[in-house]
C-alpha positions, 0 to 999 in steps of 0.5 A: 527484505519484505514488501507488502502493497495493498488497496483499500476504499476511503469512507469519509471526506479527507481533503488533500492537506489531510491526506499530506498530514497523514503522509507526513505522520506515517513518514515519521513512524516509518522512519523509527520503524525503518520502514520505506514505501509509497502511499497513492490517492485516487479519487476514493481509493488507496494503494500502499506499498510498505517495504522493510522487516516482515514482522515490522510491515505485517505489524503496521498493515494491521494496525493500518487496516483497523483505521475507520477512515478507510475499509476493504484493505486488501493485500496485493502483493506480499513478498520477500525481495532482495532490496528496497524499491523506495530506498530513499523514501519513509513514505512517498505520497501521491495524489493521482488526478482524475486522469490518472484514476484510470491507470491507478485502477488498472494497476490494482487490477493488474496486481489482483489478477497476478495474485490470483494467478499465483494462488491457482499455480500454487493450488496445481502444484499442491 
């Protein structure tokens, strides 16, 4: 099982209804590809988690990052894991409120820091 978490910045004005439609479309294609995950939208930012076969997850991510509705796709975490964390969700969707925006930004920063620390340790070990 492979898990990939990325963040990006929304480049166009997208209504909450449009984001829900994107999540519904993602849910249908993810079910067909045996992928699970979650999509969190806050202000102009996106945090998405994809889980499944590594080749499939990476192919979907490569397709997603070409979508002109957002930019700055950055992988925050890519790892093998023992089991899915979103077993029952082809694509969970959550629109964070303005109050949640801070927590979402902090989660992204924590994942970036974790990735940077892992890269530093790997560099020292080699």
